[in-house]
Every structure is written in C-alpha cells, then in structure tokens.
C-alpha positions, 0 to 999 in steps of 0.5 A: 464467544460472548462480548464479555469473554471477548473483552477479557481476551482483547481489552475493553470494547467501545460501545456503539462505535463501528468501522466501515471498511470499503473502497466505495465512498458512496456506500460508506456515505450511505452507511454513515448516514444511517448509523449516525441516525441510530446513534453510532459513532462511525469511522471510515477506512477505504482499505484494510491497512487504514482500518487496522490503524483504528484498532490501535486504540479503544476497540470498536464494537463492530466492523463492517467489511466490503467484499473487495478491498483495494489493498488486502485480500478480504479473506486474509484480512477478516481472518486476521481480525477474527484472530486478533480481535475476537471481542469485536463484531465482524460483518461483511457488507453482503450480510454474511457473519464471520464465525468465531467472533463476538456477536454485538447486542446491536447486530440487528441495527447493523444489519438494518443499516446494511439493508437500507444502504444497499437498497438506496440508489447508488451514488454516482461518485461510487467507484466500486460495489462489492460482489460475491466471488461467485458473480462474474465481474463485468465493466459497467455502472453499479447495479444492485438487485436486493430483496424487499425491505422488512417493515418490522421485526428482527432484521435478517441478513440479506439473501445470498442471491444478490446480483451485483454487477461490478463497475467503476467510474471514468477517471484519470487512472490508467485503463486496466488497473481494475483487471490488475487489482482483481488479479491480485496485483497491487495498484502501485505495481503495474503489470500481470506477468508471473514475476510481478505476481510473485513480487505481489505475493511476497509483499502481501506476505511480509507487509503486516509483519515487523520484519526488516525488508531488504529490497534488491534490484537494478536502478530504475526498477521501482524499489521505492514503489515496493517500499511504499506498498509495504508501508501501505499494507502494514499495520503502520500505514497511518504513521509516517513513511520517512525516506532517506537516500544514503547516497544523496547526503554527504558522509559528514552529515549523514549521521546527524541526518539519520540520528539527529543532533543537539545544538552545538554538536558540530559547526553549523548546528545552531539548534537541535534537530530530530533525525529521520529515524525518530521522525519515523517513530511508529511508522516506516523508515526507508533507507534507499541506497543502503550500500552507500552508508559509510562503514563507521555509521553502519555499526551505529545503524546495526546497534539501533536495529538490534535494540531500538535505541538511538543516540543523537549526535552530541547527546549522551542520552538514548531515545527508544523508538519503534520503527520498521526499517526497509532498505534498498540497494542495487549493489550486491551487498553479500559480495561487498560483505566478502570484500569487507566494504559492507558489514556482514552482520548488518547485511544479515540484519537487513536481509531478514526478508529479501525481495528482488524487484525484477528488471524490465527485460524480465517482464516484457509482457508488462510493457504495454500496460506500463506505457499506458499507465505512464501516458495516462499520468502524463495526460493529467498535465498535458494533452493525452498521447497514445502509441501507434502500433509501430511505436508499441512494437518498437518498445518491445524490441529494446532491452531497457538497461534503465528499466522503468525509469528509462521507459518513462523518459523515452515516452516523455521524449516521444510526447515532446517530439510528436508535437501537437499530434495525439499519437506517438509514432515509431520515429518519435521513440528514440533510445539513448545509446550510452557509449563507454570509454 
C-alpha cells in the first residue's frame, strides 16, 4: 500500500515524525541523536501502551519497534499497528520490515539511523538490547556484533545473522524479574505458576479493549495491581488512572465523591467539585470494593455505564465522559444479587469480562519469588535482608489466609525481629493466629 492510499484509510500522516518504541533508553538516545540530525521529529516510548498514546493525534510517518517490549508481546503489538494504521511505516530495530504497511519515502534514512545506532557502543545505562527470538538469552552485559557500515549508496536492512547477547544492569529490582518477563509474566505480577500465567493471558487479552472488567478475589490477593496492569497495557495508558474505594467513604458522601457536586448542593459544599468519574475522563476508573456501594447509588452507576453520561449532585445538566470502568470485589456479587443486596443488572454490566485473582495458597510455587521481591523493595529503605533456608521452608508450610498482603506483613515483622542481622531466620517468621469468638 502506498503512503497516499494509507492517508485515505487512516488520516493524514505527519511527515518526518517517528516514534521510537524500546525499553532500552540508551538505544533510544542514540537513535534520537541520529534522527534529529536527519531533521526528524522524534517521540520516545518505553513500551507498547505508551507508544499507542502517540497515535491518538496526528499520525507519525514511521514507528521503530524493538524486538522485545516490557508490557506487550511484540508480534501482537505490530499486528495491531498494521491493522489500525496502514499508512504508517513500521520497522523493527533489527531492520526487518512489517508487511502490509506503507513504505515511507524516507525509509533509507530510517535504516541508516538503525545501522548507526546499532554500530555505536552500547551505553552503560542501557537496560536491554533487543534480540531475535532464535538467539538464546543469556544474562550478562549487552554485546552486539554487526556487519560493517555502508560508506555510500542505498541503505539495506541489517543482516539477520546479528548476534546479540541479552543483558541487564544491576538495579534495585528483584532478581528473577527478567526471566519472568521473558516467560510472558507482567512485571507487576510476580510468579510463574500456571495460575499466574493464565491471569497474565487474560489481562493481555482484555487490556487493549474498552470492555468493563470485574476483578474478583480474596482480600490481599492484589486486585488493584491487576487493575493497574490493565490500565498500563490499554490504549488509555497515557490518561488518568483514578481509584475510588467504595468501602472507605461514608455512604452519604459517596455519590458526591463519585459524580461530583455543585456549590451549595448540600451542607458543607462551599464550592463545586469534580467527581472521580469526570477526573478519569479519557482514562480508567477503578472502583475497589464495589460490593459496598449502596443500592440507591448502584442505579445511578448503572445509568452511567449504559450511556456514558453523569449528573453532578445539585446540577440539572448532564456531562458526557469517556471512561473505562474496572471494578473489584472480594464478595460473591452473583450470590448477593440473588439476595437482593446487589443489583443483578449492574452485576452483569460490570462482569462483561470477569477476572479472578488466585489466592496465595493456590500458587505456593511463587512464594520464594514473591518473598524475594518483597525483601528487595524493603531493601530500598533499609539494609537488605534475606531468608535462611529454614525460614523459606517455614513460609511454604503456612496456608496464607491473608494472601500476599499477609506475606508482606510477616516478612516486615521478621526483618524487624532479626535486628542488625542480614538473615531472617525461622524463629523470626511469626504468623498471627486469629481467634474467633
């Protein structure tokens, strides 16, 4: 397809504008320097969701995509780009072209920039260097072997026999995150058990869509973490992510907090206020503990979900907003609907795509990596602790009724009890026994 035909299909293309999509900040910096010298306007994105935000306005002439992205599978991402924006040139950092998209009249300049950036010495701040899927992944420093530069003439794509060794710098991130990412696990979701891989698959499937999602799971399983991952992987990633805990706000104030209010709408309303829904316009609204929403307010929430319009408390006019709603609950809403304590129609409207977050007892294989992740985060503010073999074994023997949140508290308690020692022993792993009357 020619650029002209692509313009008809997808709108006007902004000449000499390119989006660089790579988690490697050093590679983006080298590409930017070269492309700016060639009179290109450059926009940078560290992941696929961030890159999609640049496509909401005038369409760039080209996009350069790395062979690995931290949030999206590259093949699925480029396939979506080919389908939605056929007028835009799409190149992989390894020089491969993506079929079915337009060819920029300045493709040679883009290939030249790719060649020069790859030949340049890798910056020490680079976190990753892209590798073809056929190259085995090894931990170490980035090493790139490239064919010699062309002195003149048309620039051809780099040879596919590029040898690349995957590497990453030392950081405060927990060890093992790299292997989890390569296995398809989202960085926010620590663990490689089968249930976590299935959870990741569901998140990736629904994130790019606008469907309402209901996240179900026990207290402490990380439902808000899942909601944030859904937002980050969505086309709304550059827009607000607004959180409202329906159980944390008094019933009398919840409506005004959610929909906003005008001045004088009720006692104490000394000025107008924007509600959480309107604040999330263009982005995502996360309603935590949706089961605690009063029945009277549920009807108003249902109306908003159906037509996208809200009415502030004390106002006669309606406001149209574009918000994706993600709700979460630890309660069985379907059962509560049968008991007439939660609206059945609202339940069906929220549960367009239900996601269940597994309890920790169903993913015991992930406890070691979760504990390492939590200790690494704690080590950012205090001396880093580690578990003895006996302490790690003791964690495996508990059934974790409080899930990941309880694991965090147990490890924090152990870090305090071990004092100045660097190791948390089995004697410092203490569980709270809840007695019921």
